[in-house]
C-alpha positions in Angstrom: -34.1 -93.8 -61.8 -30.5 -93.1 -62.5 -27.9 -92.7 -59.9 -27.3 -89.1 -60.9 -30.9 -88.2 -60.3 -30.8 -89.8 -56.8 -27.6 -87.9 -56.0 -29.1 -84.6 -57.1 -32.2 -85.3 -55.1 -30.2 -86.2 -52.0 -28.1 -83.0 -52.3 -31.2 -80.9 -52.7 -32.8 -82.4 -49.6 -29.6 -82.1 -47.6 -29.3 -78.4 -48.4 -32.9 -77.8 -47.3 -32.2 -79.5 -44.0 -29.0 -77.7 -43.3 -30.5 -74.3 -44.2 -33.5 -75.0 -41.9 -31.1 -75.8 -39.0 -28.9 -72.8 -39.7 -31.5 -70.1 -39.8 -32.5 -70.4 -36.1 -28.8 -70.6 -35.1 -28.0 -67.4 -37.0 -31.0 -65.7 -35.5 -29.9 -66.6 -32.0 -26.4 -65.4 -32.7 -27.6 -62.0 -34.0 -29.8 -61.6 -30.9 -27.0 -62.5 -28.6 -24.7 -60.0 -30.2 -27.3 -57.3 -30.1 -28.1 -58.0 -26.4 -24.4 -58.0 -25.5 -23.9 -54.7 -27.3 -26.9 -53.1 -25.6 -25.7 -54.3 -22.1 -22.2 -53.0 -22.7 -23.6 -49.7 -23.7 -25.5 -49.4 -20.5 -22.5 -50.3 -18.3 -19.6 -48.7 -20.1 -19.2 -45.0 -21.1 -18.6 -44.5 -24.7 -15.2 -43.2 -25.7 -15.2 -39.7 -27.2 -15.2 -39.5 -30.9 -11.9 -38.1 -32.2 -12.2 -35.3 -34.7 -9.7 -35.0 -37.6 -8.7 -31.4 -37.9 -10.1 -29.8 -41.1 -6.9 -28.0 -42.1 -4.1 -29.9 -40.3 -4.8 -33.4 -41.7 -2.1 -33.4 -44.2 -1.9 -36.1 -46.9 1.9 -36.4 -46.6 1.9 -36.0 -42.8 4.1 -38.5 -40.8 2.8 -37.9 -37.3 -0.7 -38.1 -35.8 -1.0 -36.0 -32.6 -4.0 -35.9 -30.3 -4.9 -33.0 -28.1 -8.1 -33.3 -26.1 -10.5 -35.0 -28.7 -8.9 -33.6 -31.8 -6.3 -35.3 -33.9 -3.8 -33.8 -36.4 -1.7 -35.4 -39.1 1.4 -33.3 -39.4 5.1 -33.6 -40.2 7.2 -35.3 -37.5 10.5 -33.7 -38.4 9.0 -30.1 -38.1 7.5 -30.6 -34.7 10.4 -32.7 -33.3 12.9 -30.1 -34.4 11.3 -27.4 -32.4 10.0 -29.3 -29.4 11.9 -31.8 -27.2 8.6 -32.5 -25.4 6.9 -33.8 -28.6 10.0 -35.6 -29.6 10.0 -37.5 -26.3 6.4 -38.6 -26.4 5.9 -42.2 -27.3 2.9 -43.5 -29.3 0.1 -45.2 -27.5 0.7 -48.9 -27.9 -1.6 -50.4 -25.3 -3.6 -53.0 -27.1 -6.4 -52.7 -24.5 -6.7 -49.0 -25.2 -9.0 -48.4 -28.2 -7.5 -45.0 -28.7 -4.1 -46.5 -29.5 -5.3 -47.7 -32.9 -3.4 -46.5 -35.8 -4.9 -43.9 -38.1 -3.8 -43.9 -41.7 -1.1 -46.4 -40.7 0.3 -44.1 -38.0 0.0 -44.7 -34.3 -1.6 -41.7 -32.4 0.7 -39.7 -30.2 -1.4 -38.4 -27.3 -0.3 -35.2 -25.6 -0.8 -36.0 -21.9 -3.8 -34.4 -20.4 -1.8 -33.2 -17.4 0.1 -30.8 -19.7 -3.3 -29.0 -20.2 -2.7 -28.2 -23.9 -6.0 -26.9 -25.4 -6.9 -27.9 -29.0 -7.3 -24.2 -30.0 -3.9 -23.4 -28.6 -2.2 -26.3 -30.5 -4.0 -25.1 -33.6 -2.6 -21.6 -33.2 0.8 -23.0 -32.7 0.5 -25.1 -35.9 -0.7 -22.0 -37.8 2.5 -20.2 -36.9 4.7 -23.2 -37.6 3.2 -23.7 -41.1 3.1 -19.9 -41.8 -0.6 -19.9 -42.2 -1.0 -17.2 -39.5 2.5 -16.3 -38.2 3.0 -14.1 -35.2 3.5 -10.5 -36.4 2.4 -7.0 -35.7 -1.2 -7.8 -36.6 -1.5 -10.8 -34.3 -4.5 -10.5 -31.9 -4.3 -11.1 -28.2 -6.1 -14.5 -28.3 -3.6 -15.8 -30.9 -0.6 -14.5 -28.9 -2.0 -16.0 -25.7 -2.7 -19.4 -27.3 0.9 -19.6 -28.7 2.4 -18.4 -25.5 0.7 -21.1 -23.5 1.3 -24.0 -25.9 4.9 -23.1 -26.5 5.8 -22.7 -22.8 8.0 -25.0 -20.8 4.9 -26.2 -18.8 3.4 -27.5 -22.0 5.1 -28.3 -25.3 8.3 -26.2 -24.9 9.0 -24.4 -28.1 11.7 -22.0 -26.8 12.2 -19.8 -29.8 8.4 -19.4 -30.5 7.7 -18.8 -26.8 10.3 -16.0 -26.7 8.6 -14.5 -29.8 5.2 -14.7 -28.2 6.5 -13.0 -25.0 7.8 -10.1 -27.0 4.5 -9.6 -28.8 2.6 -9.7 -25.5 5.0 -7.3 -23.9 4.6 -4.8 -26.8 0.8 -5.1 -26.6 0.5 -3.4 -23.2 2.2 -0.3 -21.8 5.1 -0.4 -19.3 4.7 3.2 -18.1 1.8 5.4 -16.9 -0.8 5.6 -19.7 -4.0 7.3 -18.7 -7.2 5.8 -20.1 -5.5 2.5 -21.0 -7.8 -0.4 -20.7 -8.1 -3.8 -22.4 -10.9 -6.3 -22.5 -8.2 -8.9 -22.1 -6.6 -7.4 -19.0 -7.4 -10.2 -16.7 -6.1 -12.9 -18.9 -3.1 -10.9 -19.9 -2.2 -10.3 -16.2 -2.5 -14.1 -15.5 -0.2 -14.8 -18.4 2.3 -12.0 -17.5 2.6 -13.3 -13.9 2.7 -17.0 -14.9 5.3 -16.4 -17.6 7.3 -13.8 -15.7 6.8 -10.7 -17.9 7.1 -8.0 -15.1 7.3 -4.9 -17.4 3.5 -4.9 -18.0 2.3 -6.0 -14.5 1.6 -2.5 -13.2 -0.4 -1.3 -16.2 -2.6 -4.5 -16.0 -3.1 -4.3 -12.2 -4.0 -0.7 -12.5 -6.4 -1.3 -15.4 -8.2 -4.1 -13.6 -8.3 -2.4 -10.2 -9.7 0.9 -11.6 -12.3 -0.7 -14.0 -13.5 -3.7 -12.0 -16.6 -1.8 -10.7 -17.7 -0.9 -14.3 -19.2 -4.3 -14.8 -21.8 -3.6 -12.1 -23.3 -0.8 -14.2 -22.6 -1.7 -17.8 -24.7 -4.8 -18.9 -22.6 -5.3 -22.0 -19.4 -5.2 -20.0 -20.9 -7.7 -17.6 -21.8 -10.1 -20.3 -18.3 -9.8 -21.8 -16.7 -10.3 -18.4 -18.7 -13.5 -17.8 -16.8 -15.1 -20.6 -13.4 -14.1 -19.3 -11.3 -16.5 -17.3 -11.5 -15.4 -13.6 -8.5 -14.0 -11.8 -6.7 -16.2 -9.3 -7.7 -15.3 -5.8 -4.3 -13.9 -5.0 -4.3 -11.6 -8.1 -7.9 -10.4 -7.4 -6.9 -9.6 -3.8 -3.9 -7.5 -5.0 -6.3 -5.6 -7.3 -8.6 -4.9 -4.5 -5.8 -3.7 -2.3 -4.4 -1.5 -5.0 -7.8 0.2 -5.5 -8.0 0.9 -1.8 -4.6 2.5 -1.8 -5.3 4.5 -4.9 -8.5 6.0 -3.4 -6.8 6.7 -0.1 -3.9 8.5 -1.7 -5.9 10.5 -4.3 -8.9 11.6 -2.2 -7.1 14.5 -0.4 -5.4 15.5 -3.6 -8.7 15.7 -5.5 -10.7 17.5 -2.7 -7.9 20.0 -2.0 -8.4 23.1 -4.1 -5.3 23.9 -6.1 -3.4 27.1 -5.4 -1.2 29.1 -7.7 1.7 31.6 -7.4 -0.6 34.5 -8.0 -3.6 35.4 -5.9 -5.8 36.1 -8.9 -5.0 32.6 -10.3 -5.7 31.0 -6.9 -9.1 32.7 -6.9 -9.8 31.1 -10.3 -9.1 27.7 -8.8 -11.3 28.5 -5.8 -14.2 29.3 -8.0 -13.8 26.6 -10.7 -12.4 23.6 -8.8 -15.7 22.1 -7.8 -17.5 22.4 -11.2 -14.5 21.6 -13.4 -12.6 19.0 -11.3 -14.5 17.5 -8.3 -17.9 17.1 -9.8 -16.8 15.4 -13.0 -14.6 13.0 -11.0 -17.6 12.1 -8.8 -19.8 11.6 -11.9 -17.5 9.0 -13.6 -15.6 7.3 -10.8 -12.6 9.6 -11.3 -11.7 9.2 -7.6 -10.7 5.6 -8.4 -8.7 6.6 -11.5 -6.1 9.2 -10.5 -4.1 9.0 -13.7 -7.1 9.7 -15.8 -8.5 12.4 -13.5 -5.2 14.2 -13.4 -5.0 14.0 -17.2 -8.4 15.6 -17.5 -7.3 18.4 -15.1 -4.2 19.0 -17.2 -6.4 19.2 -20.3 -8.7 21.9 -19.0 -8.2 25.2 -20.7 -7.2 27.0 -17.6 -6.0 30.1 -19.5 -9.6 30.5 -20.8 -10.8 30.3 -17.2 -8.5 33.2 -16.2 -5.1 31.7 -15.2 -2.0 33.4 -16.4 0.4 31.4 -18.7 3.0 31.1 -16.0 0.7 29.5 -13.5 -0.9 27.2 -16.2 2.6 25.8 -17.0 3.6 25.4 -13.4 0.4 23.6 -12.4 0.5 21.3 -15.4 4.1 20.3 -14.5 2.9 19.7 -10.9 0.0 17.5 -12.0 2.4 15.5 -14.3 4.5 15.0 -11.2 1.4 13.7 -9.4 0.9 11.1 -12.1 4.5 9.9 -11.9 4.2 9.7 -8.1 1.1 7.5 -8.3 2.8 5.2 -10.8 5.9 4.9 -8.6 3.9 4.2 -5.5 2.0 1.3 -7.2 5.1 -0.9 -6.7 4.9 -0.6 -3.0 1.1 -1.0 -2.9 1.4 -4.3 -4.8 3.8 -5.9 -2.4 
């Protein structure tokens, strides 16, 4: 037998021996890793999976920002130019923190949780910055609210954008007496107006909430909608309750006192029609709680058709307009 044949046989035998010894070791190693992973899963909570934003994950982005469990790849210079807060944030560099890993070669900048920046608000802010959905006359309340929050000093501090959002919110709600005004967003709008100091719309929102709060008890659809609204802070809710009490106390004697006119014949018309045309409708639709709306309805009645002379119709309508202005002015004192 040649030496080459012996060598080949020895190598073949050696490989079989090494393989036989290696297989159990590899099996033990795999089992050990599997067991360790299972144990760690039981004892340690899994980190939330971070979601890349579908739109704002830009190929040429130079900054990865995290809000809540969402990450965005955007342009550093654009955000830093508008926000000193974002410019001051340092990337996560703690090697023990698995969320500090780089993404696409960029270290993630995590907006601190204590700033309470919501992902949907940050998205609305980016939509404005990138002109995908800028704030304009067609902006909805939810979009305005999101940008107002995210751009505020308490959060990311975009001063110019915050000022623009304030202007849009202010124009969305009346600053004077507006009968029948109501908004499904009144509670959230009041919270924002108080927090961000927009006093011109306070009264309209307080009045709207105070005079419509009881509607939810009778209207199932309104109740379902209201359940998804952010609740009012206790101090704001207490002010609304106090305002409603004051409105009812002030307006009750006005409503139940039959109007008089400069002419006896016109006064007789009021005496005959005040109950069916004024008091009963107010009782039927909670008009006692809504003096502005009830007075507007009284003004709109065709009193001339009921027998009042033109002079008395004009005088009484001016009087009722004055009652509306008086209610509006008194609200300032009732809210103190």
